[in-house]
N, C-alpha and C positions, 0 to 999 in steps of 0.2 A: 645376518646383518644387511644383506642386500634387500630384504623386504621392508626395512625401516622407511626408506624414502617413498616407496609405493604406499605404505600405510599412512604416511603423513599426507600425501596427495589425496588419497581416498578420504581421509578424515576431513580435510579442508573442503573437498567437493561435497561431502555429505552435509557439512555445516553450512555451506553456501546454499544448498537446497532447503535446509531448515529456515534460513533467513529469507529465502524467496517465498516460502509458505507463510511466514510471519508477515511479510510485506503485503501479500495478497489478502490475508485475513484482516489486516489493519485497514487496507484500502476499502474492503467491503464494509467494515464497520463505519468508516468515515462517510462512505456514500449513503448508508442508511441514516446516519445522523443528519446529514445534509438534507436528505429527502424529508425527514420528520420536521426539520426546521422550516423547510419551504412550505410544508402543509400547515404549519402553525403560524405562518406569516412572518417568520424571522429570517434573518440573512443566512443562507445555506453555507457560504464559504467559511465564516468563522466557526460554525458548528462542525464542519468537516475537519478543519484544522485542529480544533480542540479534541476531536476523537482520535487523532493520530498520535503515536508516540513522538516525543520531542525530536528525535533524530530523523524522523521522516517528514517533519513539517517543512523543512527547507527544501525547496524545489518541488513541493507537491503542487499538482495542477488540478484545480477544481473547475469543472465546466458545467454550467447550469443551462438546461434547455427546458422547454415547456413540458416535455414528457418525463424528464428525469434528470439525475445528477450523475456525472462521471468523475471519479477521483483517480488520478494517476500518481504513483509514488515510485521513487527510485529504490531498488533493492539494496540494502546495506551490503557493501562488498567485504568479503572475507579473502577472496583470491585477488591478487594484484591485477589491475587492469580490467576487472569485471565491472561492466556497467550495463544495467538492464532495468527496465521499468515494468511495472504491472499496473493494471487498471481494473476498476470495478465500477459497476453502475447500479443505481437503484431508481426505481420508477417513483414518480410523484403522482399518486392516484388520488384524484379528487372525486368525492362522491356527492 
């Protein structure tokens, strides 16, 4: 019986790690979508936001520079009081 609270905390911590990985993969996908849009001459910010899951669009930060695009998203919180962001970049390579 004493192990139940420890197992609950461990399960929540593992689920939080899964959510962090999902947020990172989503940020990478959004950065690539924004870079492709920039190469095609379209607006990168709407492309990045469209590539993100609905829950990550609020508060997403898309920064466009000459060399590439950086997307920062907040990791969905499972643990109370957990706030952390992840970011990913993609280069805009013109040939």
